[in-house]
Legacy VTK file of the C-alpha trace (Angstrom):
# vtk DataFile Version 3.0
C-alpha trace
ASCII
DATASET POLYDATA
POINTS 171 float
3.264 -11.696 67.493
5.892 -12.433 64.899
3.712 -14.733 62.999
1.210 -12.039 61.713
4.145 -10.007 60.554
5.645 -13.025 58.678
2.261 -13.722 57.149
1.880 -10.084 56.119
5.412 -10.108 54.694
4.634 -13.274 52.731
1.453 -11.660 51.492
3.418 -8.584 50.417
5.926 -10.866 48.527
3.014 -12.742 46.849
1.453 -9.379 45.753
4.788 -8.293 44.309
5.172 -11.555 42.471
1.596 -11.285 41.097
2.302 -7.732 39.876
5.516 -8.946 38.226
3.690 -11.736 36.530
0.912 -9.446 35.343
3.428 -7.024 33.926
5.323 -9.896 32.311
2.094 -11.294 30.705
1.182 -7.827 29.504
4.565 -7.205 28.015
4.423 -10.574 26.260
0.982 -9.687 24.848
2.296 -6.255 23.693
5.324 -7.801 22.034
3.091 -10.364 20.259
0.650 -7.669 19.165
3.515 -5.483 17.822
5.089 -8.309 15.976
1.781 -9.157 14.336
1.274 -5.471 13.404
4.767 -5.342 11.837
4.174 -8.617 9.977
0.863 -7.342 8.618
2.584 -4.178 7.483
5.325 -6.202 5.756
2.719 -8.276 3.944
0.809 -5.186 2.841
4.118 -3.587 1.701
4.926 -6.753 -0.341
1.499 -6.684 -1.950
1.859 -2.961 -2.656
5.226 -3.487 -4.303
3.752 -6.239 -6.509
0.914 -3.922 -7.355
3.285 -1.191 -8.375
5.257 -3.674 -10.530
1.997 -4.763 -12.157
1.065 -1.186 -12.910
4.533 -0.511 -14.391
3.986 -3.520 -16.636
0.544 -2.355 -17.689
2.048 1.109 -18.520
4.706 -0.498 -20.631
2.087 -2.717 -22.410
-0.067 0.303 -22.938
2.863 2.222 -24.460
3.750 -0.692 -26.697
0.144 -0.980 -27.906
0.021 2.774 -28.533
3.271 2.750 -30.508
2.123 -0.317 -32.517
-1.153 1.275 -33.274
0.507 4.513 -34.381
2.870 2.499 -36.755
-0.099 0.502 -38.044
-2.126 3.627 -38.694
0.854 5.277 -40.501
1.253 2.136 -42.723
-2.564 2.210 -43.323
-2.395 5.856 -44.452
0.463 5.077 -46.821
-1.345 2.002 -48.179
-4.572 3.914 -48.789
-2.740 6.760 -50.591
-0.716 4.282 -52.584
-3.957 2.334 -53.517
-5.701 5.546 -54.614
-2.719 6.551 -56.728
-2.366 3.005 -58.102
-5.905 2.984 -59.538
-4.643 5.240 -62.229
-7.576 7.545 -61.992
-7.397 11.138 -62.890
-5.523 13.458 -60.570
-7.400 16.443 -59.187
-9.395 17.898 -56.393
-11.838 15.035 -56.139
-9.028 12.498 -55.844
-7.323 14.689 -53.281
-10.541 14.925 -51.348
-11.170 11.211 -51.425
-7.520 10.748 -50.184
-7.948 13.276 -47.409
-11.228 11.688 -46.375
-9.615 8.288 -46.288
-6.785 9.603 -44.158
-9.256 11.478 -42.025
-11.032 8.209 -41.169
-7.800 6.776 -39.972
-6.984 9.892 -37.955
-10.439 9.889 -36.362
-10.013 6.257 -35.315
-6.492 7.005 -34.067
-7.741 10.014 -32.083
-10.456 7.876 -30.395
-7.859 5.183 -29.669
-5.378 7.708 -28.146
-8.168 9.188 -25.978
-8.951 5.650 -24.728
-5.204 5.094 -24.062
-5.145 8.408 -22.142
-7.964 7.176 -19.931
-6.004 3.965 -19.230
-2.940 6.087 -18.292
-5.090 8.088 -15.919
-6.552 4.967 -14.341
-3.023 3.554 -13.918
-1.834 6.736 -12.333
-4.862 6.739 -9.976
-4.109 3.137 -9.044
-0.562 4.108 -8.182
-1.757 6.972 -6.057
-4.182 4.666 -4.242
-1.435 2.100 -3.599
0.964 4.823 -2.285
-1.811 6.369 -0.140
-2.713 2.894 1.200
0.875 2.242 2.151
1.210 5.624 3.893
-1.971 4.912 5.853
-0.899 1.390 6.724
2.374 2.685 8.016
0.602 5.353 10.102
-1.967 2.819 11.406
0.828 0.391 12.329
2.755 3.174 14.068
-0.360 4.268 15.943
-1.092 0.647 16.982
2.378 0.124 18.283
2.499 3.532 20.027
-0.988 3.019 21.581
0.475 0.634 24.166
3.736 0.685 26.022
5.716 -1.913 27.907
5.135 -2.002 31.653
8.075 -1.783 33.954
8.174 -2.990 37.512
8.282 -0.522 40.302
11.794 -1.574 41.331
10.462 -2.889 44.602
8.987 0.292 45.869
5.475 -1.329 46.120
6.986 -4.272 47.948
8.736 -1.875 50.372
5.490 0.049 50.909
3.582 -3.291 51.488
6.224 -4.463 54.016
6.245 -1.046 55.735
2.500 -1.108 55.958
2.546 -4.579 57.356
5.123 -3.605 59.940
3.072 -0.545 60.855
-0.080 -2.641 61.326
1.686 -5.067 63.573
LINES 1 172
171 0 1 2 3 4 5 6 7 8 9 10 11 12 13 14 15 16 17 18 19 20 21 22 23 24 25 26 27 28 29 30 31 32 33 34 35 36 37 38 39 40 41 42 43 44 45 46 47 48 49 50 51 52 53 54 55 56 57 58 59 60 61 62 63 64 65 66 67 68 69 70 71 72 73 74 75 76 77 78 79 80 81 82 83 84 85 86 87 88 89 90 91 92 93 94 95 96 97 98 99 100 101 102 103 104 105 106 107 108 109 110 111 112 113 114 115 116 117 118 119 120 121 122 123 124 125 126 127 128 129 130 131 132 133 134 135 136 137 138 139 140 141 142 143 144 145 146 147 148 149 150 151 152 153 154 155 156 157 158 159 160 161 162 163 164 165 166 167 168 169 170
């Protein structure tokens, strides 16, 4: 009669060992999954930081181009006015109108250029917002992925005790 009890006890121990192995394998899988999630987040964060640096560089380049163009346009205005005055023609309303029209052409071109630059600034700002939003969402996705699973703990031997008690009761 003792043999069936020993067999049931061994069976209970094997069940406990199987549960422990299953929990261990699951915990290993969860740890690996969480590490992969964190690594993917780090890579995305690195790419995002580089994207922000690139946008900052583009902003500086755009500002430099704008400043250079404004200086160039100011010099062109002065050159045209000086050229008109250097012709030695008569001074009067027609000369002033010609000078104003010449300066107006430069201002029209400058205005169109500045509008184009404003569109570039808006695009850069939109790209920055997209990167920031993407990082916020990546962080939330990673957090949700990690929180969606939890580590399994053993039952502290309670199931083994219950299995042994059941085996004893059956015998």
